[in-house]
C-alpha positions as CSV (number, residue, x, y, z in Angstrom):
1,M,-110.2,2.3,-6.7
2,S,-108.2,3.3,-9.8
3,V,-105.7,0.9,-11.2
4,Q,-103.0,1.8,-13.7
5,I,-102.2,-1.1,-15.9
6,V,-98.5,-1.2,-17.0
7,K,-97.8,-3.4,-20.0
8,Y,-94.5,-5.3,-20.0
9,R,-93.3,-7.5,-22.8
10,L,-92.0,-10.7,-21.3
11,T,-89.0,-11.9,-23.3
12,V,-87.7,-15.4,-23.8
13,N,-84.6,-14.2,-21.8
14,D,-86.8,-13.0,-19.0
15,Y,-88.5,-16.4,-18.9
16,H,-85.2,-18.3,-18.8
17,R,-83.9,-15.9,-16.0
18,M,-87.1,-16.6,-13.9
19,A,-86.6,-20.4,-14.4
20,Q,-82.9,-20.1,-13.4
21,A,-83.8,-18.1,-10.3
22,E,-86.3,-20.8,-9.5
23,I,-89.1,-18.4,-9.5
24,L,-91.1,-20.8,-11.7
25,S,-91.7,-24.3,-10.6
26,E,-91.9,-27.1,-13.3
27,D,-95.7,-26.8,-13.2
28,D,-95.5,-23.0,-13.6
29,R,-93.2,-23.4,-16.7
30,V,-95.6,-25.9,-18.3
31,E,-98.6,-23.7,-17.7
32,L,-96.8,-20.6,-19.0
33,E,-95.6,-22.4,-22.1
34,A,-99.2,-23.6,-22.7
35,L,-100.5,-20.0,-22.3
36,L,-97.9,-18.5,-24.6
37,G,-98.5,-21.2,-27.2
38,A,-102.2,-20.7,-27.1
39,I,-101.8,-16.9,-27.5
40,R,-99.2,-17.4,-30.3
41,N,-101.5,-19.8,-32.2
42,G,-104.7,-17.9,-31.6
43,D,-106.1,-20.9,-29.6
44,P,-108.2,-20.6,-26.5
45,T,-106.3,-20.5,-23.3
46,L,-106.5,-23.2,-20.6
47,V,-108.1,-20.7,-18.2
48,D,-110.7,-18.3,-19.4
49,F,-110.0,-14.6,-18.9
50,D,-113.1,-14.1,-16.8
51,E,-111.7,-16.7,-14.4
52,Y,-108.6,-14.6,-14.0
53,V,-110.8,-11.6,-13.3
54,L,-112.9,-13.4,-10.8
55,T,-109.9,-14.8,-9.0
56,T,-108.3,-11.4,-8.8
57,L,-111.5,-9.9,-7.6
58,A,-111.9,-12.5,-4.9
59,T,-108.2,-12.0,-3.9
60,F,-108.8,-8.3,-3.5
61,A,-111.9,-8.9,-1.5
62,V,-110.1,-11.3,0.9
63,E,-107.3,-8.7,1.4
64,K,-109.9,-6.0,2.1
65,S,-111.8,-8.2,4.5
66,L,-108.6,-9.1,6.4
67,R,-107.6,-5.4,6.5
68,T,-111.0,-4.2,7.7
69,N,-112.1,-7.3,9.6
70,E,-115.5,-7.0,7.8
71,P,-117.1,-9.3,5.1
72,V,-116.8,-8.1,1.5
73,A,-119.5,-9.0,-1.0
74,I,-118.6,-9.8,-4.5
75,S,-121.4,-9.2,-7.0
76,L,-121.7,-10.2,-10.6
77,D,-123.9,-8.7,-13.3
78,N,-124.5,-9.7,-16.9
79,S,-121.5,-7.7,-18.1
80,G,-119.1,-9.4,-15.7
81,C,-117.7,-8.3,-12.4
82,S,-118.9,-5.2,-10.5
83,Q,-117.2,-4.5,-7.2
84,D,-114.7,-2.1,-5.7
85,P,-112.8,-4.3,-3.3
86,G,-110.1,-1.8,-2.7
87,G,-112.3,1.0,-1.4
């Protein structure tokens, strides 16, 4: 599965618009502010990047399993994740 990553710069105005539209809960706002603060200050983030990757991989595998009605294995190697859950 080939995925094209599109970068989008989230502006402060975007953040405020999402809050006004109630897209973000109070917990979401706190978490996003913590993430942005850590990035701005060069500090470690609350959730490690590998955890985001693993969560995304698991989500894709669940979606594929639901679509195909078959179990989907998620395998890890020393370099991180290795699985094509979209195939």
